[in-house]
C-alpha positions as CSV (number, residue, x, y, z in Angstrom):
1,M,37.7,8.5,-4.2
2,S,37.7,10.5,-7.5
3,T,34.6,12.4,-8.4
4,K,35.6,13.8,-11.8
5,I,33.0,13.0,-14.3
6,H,33.0,13.7,-18.1
7,F,29.5,14.0,-19.3
8,E,27.9,16.6,-21.6
9,D,24.9,18.5,-20.3
10,N,22.8,17.9,-23.3
11,N,23.2,14.2,-22.9
12,I,21.8,14.5,-19.3
13,Y,18.7,16.2,-20.6
14,K,18.3,13.5,-23.3
15,L,18.8,10.8,-20.7
16,F,16.2,12.3,-18.4
17,L,13.6,12.5,-21.2
18,F,14.5,8.9,-22.3
19,S,14.1,7.6,-18.7
20,F,10.8,9.4,-18.1
21,F,9.5,8.1,-21.4
22,I,10.5,4.5,-20.4
23,S,8.7,5.0,-17.1
24,I,5.5,6.2,-18.8
25,I,5.6,3.1,-21.0
26,T,6.3,0.8,-18.1
27,Y,3.6,2.2,-15.9
28,G,1.1,3.2,-18.6
29,F,-1.5,0.8,-17.6
30,A,-1.3,1.8,-13.9
31,L,-1.5,5.5,-14.8
32,T,-4.6,5.0,-17.0
33,N,-6.6,2.5,-15.0
34,F,-7.6,3.3,-11.5
35,T,-6.9,0.4,-9.1
36,L,-7.6,0.5,-5.4
37,T,-5.0,-1.8,-3.8
38,I,-4.3,-2.8,-0.2
39,D,-3.4,0.2,2.1
40,N,-4.5,2.8,-0.5
41,E,-8.0,2.6,1.1
42,T,-6.6,3.9,4.5
43,P,-7.3,7.6,5.1
44,I,-4.3,9.8,5.8
45,Y,-4.7,11.2,9.3
46,E,-2.7,13.7,11.3
47,N,-0.6,11.0,13.1
48,F,-0.1,9.0,9.9
49,G,3.2,7.2,9.9
50,L,4.3,8.4,13.3
51,D,3.8,5.0,14.9
52,F,6.3,3.7,12.4
53,G,8.8,6.5,13.2
54,R,8.3,7.9,9.7
55,W,7.7,11.5,10.5
56,G,9.1,12.6,7.1
57,Q,6.4,10.5,5.4
58,N,3.8,12.1,7.7
59,L,5.2,15.6,6.7
60,I,4.8,14.9,3.0
61,R,1.8,12.7,2.8
62,Y,-0.4,14.5,5.4
63,H,0.8,18.1,5.7
64,L,1.9,18.6,2.1
65,F,-0.5,16.4,0.0
66,K,-3.3,16.0,2.5
67,G,-3.8,12.4,1.7
68,H,-3.8,10.0,-1.3
69,L,-3.4,11.5,-4.8
70,Q,-3.6,8.4,-6.9
71,Y,-2.6,9.6,-10.4
72,F,-0.4,12.5,-9.3
73,T,1.6,10.5,-6.8
74,L,2.6,7.8,-9.2
75,L,3.4,10.4,-11.9
76,L,5.6,12.4,-9.5
77,S,7.3,9.2,-8.4
78,L,8.2,8.3,-12.0
79,L,9.6,11.8,-12.5
80,L,11.8,11.6,-9.4
81,F,13.0,8.1,-10.2
82,S,13.9,9.4,-13.7
83,I,16.0,12.2,-12.2
84,S,17.6,9.7,-9.8
85,V,18.7,7.3,-12.5
86,T,20.0,10.1,-14.7
87,R,22.2,11.3,-11.8
88,L,23.4,7.8,-11.2
89,T,24.6,7.5,-14.8
90,K,26.8,10.5,-14.0
91,L,28.0,9.1,-10.8
92,F,28.9,5.8,-12.4
93,N,30.3,7.5,-15.4
94,F,28.2,5.5,-17.9
95,Q,28.2,7.1,-21.3
96,G,26.7,6.5,-24.7
97,F,24.7,3.3,-25.1
98,S,25.7,2.3,-21.6
99,A,23.9,5.2,-20.0
100,Y,20.7,4.5,-21.9
101,F,20.9,0.8,-21.1
102,F,21.3,1.6,-17.4
103,C,18.4,4.0,-17.3
104,A,16.0,1.6,-19.1
105,L,17.0,-1.4,-17.0
106,F,16.7,0.5,-13.8
107,I,13.4,2.1,-14.5
108,S,11.7,-1.0,-15.9
109,F,12.8,-3.5,-13.2
110,P,9.6,-4.6,-11.5
111,Q,10.8,-4.2,-8.0
112,I,10.0,-0.5,-8.2
113,A,6.4,-1.5,-8.9
114,Y,6.2,-3.1,-5.4
115,Q,7.0,0.4,-4.0
116,V,4.9,2.7,-6.2
117,V,1.8,0.5,-5.9
118,F,1.4,2.1,-2.4
119,G,-0.1,5.5,-2.7
120,M,1.5,6.3,0.7
121,M,4.9,5.2,-0.5
122,A,5.2,6.0,-4.2
123,D,6.6,9.6,-4.1
124,I,8.3,8.8,-0.8
125,A,10.2,5.9,-2.4
126,A,11.4,8.0,-5.3
127,L,12.3,11.0,-3.2
128,G,14.2,8.9,-0.7
129,F,16.2,7.4,-3.6
130,L,17.0,10.8,-5.1
131,L,18.1,12.2,-1.7
132,S,20.3,9.2,-1.2
133,V,22.0,9.8,-4.6
134,L,22.5,13.5,-3.9
135,C,24.0,12.7,-0.5
136,V,26.6,10.4,-2.0
137,E,27.4,13.1,-4.6
138,V,27.9,15.8,-2.0
139,F,30.0,13.5,0.2
140,L,32.3,12.6,-2.7
141,K,32.8,16.2,-3.7
142,N,33.7,17.3,-0.2
143,I,35.7,14.3,1.1
144,V,38.8,15.9,-0.4
145,E,38.1,19.3,1.1
146,K,41.2,20.6,2.9
147,S,39.4,22.9,5.4
148,I,38.4,20.7,8.4
149,P,35.6,23.0,9.6
150,K,34.1,23.2,6.1
151,K,34.4,19.4,5.8
152,I,32.6,18.8,9.1
153,I,29.8,21.2,8.2
154,V,29.2,19.5,4.9
155,L,29.3,16.0,6.4
156,L,26.9,17.0,9.1
157,S,24.6,18.4,6.5
158,V,24.8,15.1,4.6
159,S,23.9,13.3,7.8
160,L,20.9,15.5,8.4
161,I,19.6,14.9,4.9
162,L,20.1,11.2,5.3
163,M,18.3,11.5,8.7
164,F,15.3,12.9,6.8
165,T,15.6,10.2,4.2
166,L,15.3,7.6,7.0
167,S,12.3,9.4,8.4
168,L,10.6,8.6,5.0
169,Y,11.4,4.9,5.2
170,Q,14.0,3.3,7.4
171,A,15.2,0.8,4.7
172,F,16.7,3.7,2.8
173,I,19.8,3.3,4.8
174,F,20.8,0.6,2.3
175,V,20.6,2.9,-0.8
176,P,23.6,5.2,-0.1
177,A,25.5,2.2,1.2
178,V,25.0,0.2,-2.0
179,I,25.8,3.2,-4.2
180,Y,29.1,3.8,-2.3
181,V,30.1,0.1,-2.5
182,I,29.4,0.2,-6.3
183,L,31.7,3.2,-6.6
184,F,34.4,1.4,-4.5
185,F,34.1,-1.6,-6.8
186,Q,34.5,0.7,-9.9
187,N,37.6,2.3,-8.4
188,T,39.4,-1.0,-8.2
189,F,39.7,-0.8,-12.0
190,K,41.5,2.5,-12.0
191,D,45.2,2.7,-12.3
192,S,45.3,5.1,-9.3
193,F,43.5,2.7,-7.0
194,N,44.9,2.7,-3.5
195,L,43.3,0.3,-1.0
196,K,44.3,2.3,2.1
197,I,42.9,5.5,0.7
198,E,39.6,3.8,-0.3
199,I,39.2,2.2,3.1
200,K,39.9,5.5,4.8
201,S,37.3,7.2,2.6
202,M,34.8,4.4,3.3
203,A,35.4,4.8,7.0
204,F,34.4,8.4,6.7
205,F,31.3,7.4,4.8
206,I,30.3,4.8,7.4
207,S,30.7,7.4,10.1
208,V,28.3,9.7,8.2
209,L,25.8,6.8,8.0
210,I,26.2,6.1,11.8
211,V,25.7,9.8,12.6
212,S,22.6,10.0,10.4
213,L,21.2,6.9,12.2
214,F,21.9,8.7,15.6
215,F,20.2,11.9,14.4
216,Y,17.2,9.9,13.2
217,Y,16.9,8.1,16.5
218,I,16.9,11.5,18.3
219,S,14.4,12.9,15.9
220,V,12.0,10.1,16.6
221,K,12.4,10.6,20.3
222,I,11.5,14.3,19.8
223,I,8.8,14.1,17.2
224,C,6.9,10.9,18.0
225,P,8.0,9.6,21.4
226,P,4.6,8.3,22.7
227,I,4.2,5.8,19.8
228,E,7.7,4.7,19.0
229,G,8.1,0.9,18.8
230,S,5.2,0.2,16.5
231,E,3.8,-3.3,16.7
232,Y,3.9,-3.4,12.9
233,L,7.6,-2.9,12.9
234,T,8.4,-5.2,15.8
235,S,6.2,-7.9,14.2
236,F,8.9,-8.4,11.5
237,F,11.2,-9.7,14.3
238,S,8.6,-11.6,16.4
239,G,9.0,-15.0,14.9
240,K,11.5,-17.7,15.7
241,T,13.4,-20.1,13.6
242,D,16.1,-22.7,14.3
243,N,17.6,-22.2,10.8
244,H,17.5,-18.4,10.4
245,F,20.8,-18.3,8.5
246,L,19.8,-21.1,6.2
247,N,16.4,-19.5,5.6
248,F,18.1,-16.2,4.6
249,C,20.5,-18.1,2.3
250,S,17.5,-19.7,0.6
251,I,15.8,-16.4,0.1
252,W,18.9,-14.8,-1.2
253,L,19.5,-17.6,-3.7
254,K,15.8,-17.4,-4.9
255,N,16.3,-13.7,-5.5
256,L,19.5,-14.3,-7.4
257,V,17.7,-16.6,-9.8
258,G,14.6,-14.4,-9.9
259,S,12.2,-16.8,-8.4
260,F,11.3,-15.2,-5.1
261,Y,8.6,-12.8,-6.3
262,Y,6.7,-12.2,-9.5
263,G,8.6,-10.1,-12.0
264,G,12.1,-10.8,-10.6
265,K,13.0,-13.4,-13.2
266,M,15.3,-11.2,-15.2
267,F,17.6,-10.7,-12.2
268,L,19.1,-14.0,-13.3
269,L,20.9,-12.0,-15.9
270,T,22.6,-10.1,-13.1
271,S,23.7,-13.3,-11.4
272,L,25.0,-14.8,-14.7
273,S,26.9,-11.6,-15.5
274,S,28.5,-11.7,-12.0
275,L,29.6,-15.3,-12.7
276,F,31.3,-14.3,-15.9
277,L,32.9,-11.3,-14.1
278,I,34.2,-13.5,-11.3
279,V,35.8,-16.0,-13.8
280,Q,37.4,-13.1,-15.6
281,F,38.7,-11.6,-12.4
282,I,40.4,-14.9,-11.5
283,L,42.0,-15.1,-15.0
284,V,43.2,-11.5,-14.9
285,K,44.8,-11.9,-11.4
286,K,44.6,-8.2,-10.4
287,H,42.9,-7.3,-7.2
288,T,41.1,-10.6,-7.6
289,L,40.0,-11.2,-4.0
290,I,38.8,-7.7,-3.3
291,R,36.9,-7.4,-6.5
292,I,35.1,-10.7,-5.9
293,L,34.3,-9.9,-2.3
294,I,32.9,-6.4,-3.3
295,L,30.9,-7.9,-6.2
296,L,29.4,-10.5,-3.8
297,S,28.6,-7.7,-1.4
298,I,26.8,-5.8,-4.1
299,L,24.7,-8.9,-4.8
300,L,24.0,-9.4,-1.1
301,F,23.1,-5.8,0.0
302,P,19.7,-5.5,-1.7
303,F,18.3,-8.5,0.2
304,L,20.1,-8.0,3.5
305,M,16.9,-6.9,5.2
306,S,15.6,-10.4,5.0
307,S,18.6,-11.5,7.3
308,I,17.0,-9.7,10.3
309,I,13.3,-10.6,9.6
310,T,12.1,-13.6,11.7
311,N,8.4,-13.7,11.1
312,G,8.6,-15.2,7.7
313,Y,7.2,-12.2,5.8
314,H,9.6,-10.8,3.3
315,P,7.7,-8.3,1.1
316,P,9.6,-7.4,-2.1
317,R,9.2,-3.7,-1.4
318,L,12.0,-4.1,1.2
319,Y,14.6,-4.8,-1.6
320,L,15.0,-1.1,-2.5
321,T,18.3,-1.4,-4.2
322,S,17.7,-4.5,-6.3
323,S,16.8,-2.4,-9.4
324,L,20.0,-0.5,-8.9
325,V,22.1,-3.6,-8.6
326,F,20.3,-5.3,-11.5
327,A,21.0,-2.4,-13.9
328,F,24.6,-1.7,-12.7
329,V,26.0,-5.3,-12.9
330,I,24.5,-5.9,-16.4
331,V,25.8,-2.6,-17.8
332,F,29.2,-2.9,-16.1
333,S,29.6,-6.4,-17.5
334,I,28.7,-5.1,-21.0
335,N,31.3,-2.4,-20.7
336,Y,33.9,-4.6,-19.1
337,F,33.7,-7.1,-21.9
338,K,33.5,-4.2,-24.4
339,I,30.3,-5.5,-26.1
340,N,28.1,-2.4,-25.6
341,A,28.0,-1.5,-29.3
342,M,27.3,-5.1,-30.5
343,M,23.8,-5.7,-32.1
344,I,23.3,-8.8,-30.0
345,T,23.8,-6.8,-26.8
346,K,21.3,-4.2,-27.9
347,I,18.8,-6.9,-28.7
348,I,19.3,-8.6,-25.3
349,V,18.9,-5.3,-23.4
350,V,15.8,-4.3,-25.4
351,F,14.3,-7.8,-24.8
352,T,15.0,-7.5,-21.1
353,V,13.4,-4.1,-20.8
354,F,10.3,-5.2,-22.7
355,T,10.1,-8.3,-20.6
356,N,10.3,-6.2,-17.4
357,I,7.6,-3.9,-18.8
358,Y,5.4,-6.9,-19.5
359,F,5.8,-8.1,-15.9
360,V,5.0,-4.6,-14.4
361,T,1.9,-4.2,-16.7
362,N,0.8,-7.7,-15.8
363,L,1.1,-7.0,-12.1
364,F,-1.1,-3.9,-12.3
365,Y,-3.5,-5.6,-14.7
366,S,-3.9,-8.5,-12.2
367,A,-4.5,-6.1,-9.3
368,N,-7.0,-4.2,-11.5
369,K,-9.0,-7.4,-12.1
370,I,-9.1,-8.2,-8.4
371,Y,-10.2,-4.6,-7.6
372,K,-13.0,-4.8,-10.2
373,H,-14.1,-8.2,-8.9
374,D,-14.1,-6.9,-5.3
375,K,-16.1,-3.8,-6.3
376,K,-18.7,-5.9,-8.1
377,I,-19.2,-7.9,-4.9
378,A,-19.4,-4.7,-2.9
379,E,-22.1,-3.4,-5.2
380,K,-24.0,-6.6,-4.9
381,I,-23.8,-6.5,-1.1
382,D,-25.0,-3.0,-1.0
383,A,-27.9,-3.7,-3.4
384,I,-29.0,-6.6,-1.2
385,I,-28.9,-4.5,1.9
386,L,-31.0,-1.7,0.3
387,S,-33.4,-4.3,-1.1
388,K,-33.9,-6.1,2.2
389,Y,-33.8,-3.0,4.4
390,P,-34.9,0.1,2.4
391,N,-34.8,2.3,5.5
392,F,-31.2,1.3,6.3
393,P,-29.8,4.7,4.9
394,L,-31.9,6.4,7.6
395,T,-30.2,4.6,10.4
396,E,-26.6,5.0,11.7
397,K,-25.6,2.6,8.9
398,K,-23.5,0.3,11.1
399,V,-22.2,-2.7,9.2
400,F,-20.1,-5.6,10.6
401,F,-18.3,-7.9,8.2
402,Y,-17.8,-11.3,9.9
403,G,-15.2,-13.7,8.5
404,Y,-13.3,-13.5,5.2
405,F,-12.9,-15.1,1.8
406,P,-10.3,-17.9,1.7
407,Y,-7.1,-16.8,0.0
408,E,-7.8,-19.2,-2.9
409,Y,-11.0,-17.4,-3.7
410,H,-9.1,-15.0,-6.1
411,N,-6.6,-17.6,-7.4
412,N,-7.9,-17.3,-10.9
413,L,-7.2,-13.6,-10.9
414,R,-3.9,-13.3,-9.1
415,L,-0.3,-13.9,-10.2
416,D,1.8,-16.3,-8.2
417,K,4.1,-14.6,-5.7
418,S,2.7,-11.2,-6.5
419,E,2.3,-10.2,-2.8
420,I,0.3,-6.9,-2.5
421,F,-0.8,-7.1,-6.2
422,G,-2.7,-10.3,-5.4
423,G,-4.5,-8.8,-2.3
424,S,-8.3,-8.8,-2.0
425,F,-10.0,-6.6,0.7
426,Y,-12.2,-9.6,1.6
427,S,-9.2,-11.8,2.5
428,W,-6.3,-9.4,3.5
429,D,-5.7,-9.5,7.3
430,N,-8.2,-12.4,7.4
431,G,-11.0,-10.0,7.0
432,N,-10.4,-6.5,8.4
433,N,-13.6,-4.4,9.0
434,Y,-11.6,-1.2,8.9
435,R,-10.2,-2.0,5.5
436,I,-13.4,-3.4,4.0
437,I,-15.6,-0.4,5.1
438,N,-13.0,2.1,3.8
439,F,-12.8,0.1,0.5
440,F,-16.6,0.6,0.1
441,K,-16.1,4.3,0.6
442,V,-13.1,4.9,-1.6
443,A,-14.6,2.7,-4.4
444,E,-17.7,4.9,-4.1
445,V,-20.0,2.0,-3.5
446,A,-21.4,2.9,0.0
447,D,-20.6,5.0,3.1
448,Y,-20.9,2.6,6.0
449,N,-20.0,3.1,9.6
450,I,-17.8,0.7,11.6
451,L,-18.7,-0.7,15.0
452,N,-17.1,1.3,17.7
453,T,-17.8,-0.5,20.9
454,K,-17.8,-3.9,22.4
455,E,-21.5,-3.4,23.3
456,E,-22.4,-3.0,19.7
457,L,-20.5,-6.2,18.8
458,N,-22.3,-8.1,21.6
459,K,-25.6,-7.2,20.0
460,V,-24.9,-9.3,17.0
461,K,-22.2,-11.9,17.7
462,D,-24.6,-14.6,19.2
463,S,-26.7,-14.6,16.1
464,I,-24.0,-15.0,13.5
465,S,-23.3,-18.8,13.8
466,T,-26.7,-19.8,12.3
467,M,-26.3,-17.5,9.3
468,P,-25.2,-18.9,5.9
469,V,-22.1,-17.5,4.3
470,W,-21.8,-15.3,1.2
471,P,-23.0,-15.4,-1.6
472,N,-26.3,-16.6,0.0
473,S,-28.5,-13.6,0.2
474,N,-29.3,-14.6,3.9
475,S,-25.6,-14.0,4.7
476,I,-26.7,-10.4,5.0
477,K,-29.0,-9.7,8.0
478,M,-30.0,-6.8,10.2
479,I,-29.7,-7.6,13.9
480,N,-30.5,-4.9,16.4
481,D,-30.2,-2.1,13.8
482,I,-26.8,-3.4,12.7
483,I,-26.2,-5.1,9.4
484,V,-24.1,-8.3,9.5
485,V,-22.4,-9.5,6.4
486,K,-21.1,-13.1,6.9
487,L,-18.2,-13.6,4.4
488,G,-16.9,-16.9,5.9
489,E,-17.3,-19.3,8.8
490,N,-14.1,-18.4,10.6
491,K,-13.9,-15.1,12.5
492,G,-11.8,-12.5,10.9
493,M,-9.4,-10.0,12.4
494,P,-10.5,-8.8,15.9
495,M,-11.9,-5.3,16.1
496,Y,-9.6,-2.7,17.6
497,F,-11.7,-2.7,20.9
498,E,-11.6,-6.5,21.4
């Protein structure tokens, strides 16, 4: 596979600045409005991420950054994503307007928002993407190396870097794969295209991916053997369905038309562009079958994770490469049909980018409204506690939250299909004491202590049934020196000791 790229260095710097500027515009609201979203309330402890097999995430988030850094983490993520997309323009040999189109479309596509909304994932997601791009670059530059020992050393080095990338987030295995398939697709349009040579090169690349997976497996065994096989990870495969294949096809089609999660609507442009390309491939009658198959693979890869999930929960953050595919197919189509300099094309791209920015801003704005609403409730709960029990701060400050708000409680504030952006701490996990109490702390409302033993729970559980639910002031009651806050009639998530 050829790696010769003609691109002026000054254009690279301009592209980077342009990409970073677009990212600042896209995430301006998120950067300037503190919003505590689900999972960002969780303290970063020494063993953080190890139960998921993500020792690289643990290394960065705990050992390097020592916890959550709300503003800095998002800003760093945008910086790394901007570097990544700039390097991708070189890799795909996009120039002129095409390069700027690609950067803007990639950075603004809302799927990235579902990654960076997590403080524990924001910089990890961007770093993993950048490392994946660099690995493909190094592989391509050394695949033609004549010296076998040197080639082996380089390919092993790439495998080790990919191993570290997987230790950040296992789904990153799809990123280098999609990049390589895109490059394979582009090569079918070169006069020098040779299918046997390309397949041989791809076999080498697949071997590198397999070796990196093996290295990652060994690393997990060495670094975090006692807690491998997290219940969280296995829960994705715990469900059963008689129509698993049909369910995946339904999810894939919904993603193709942009209706699976909020903000994905513009992906429809990618699907329409692909249809025009397929028709043209049939008319041209050159490498028709292989081009169509590879293009369909490119459209399939971003959503392939859903094919192995059986519990029915398909968070959009899993679709790591959808922003890449979204931007590539549109820009490739523009170039293929030679319409990149037309005014109508520029208008459509600008409209698409601004629509994406609107979606991203609206997601964070919605989450911000829910956060403020949750915080007001927290402040009111704390005020009632202090009013009814003035000496409570002198006790052990044990608080037990029973029940949860129904999901519909925040419907007027959330966006449809916005997943984590529509999450309230009073309803997520059906009422999780650990989350709620940490939320009170991080939101700087109150510093409560969670129940730690079954004996403590037994002191209060028999008295809860007669209590009214929130917002009745009597939904807050001290029982045996423990404050009980009854959020709903149904019991929430069990305590860790139950």
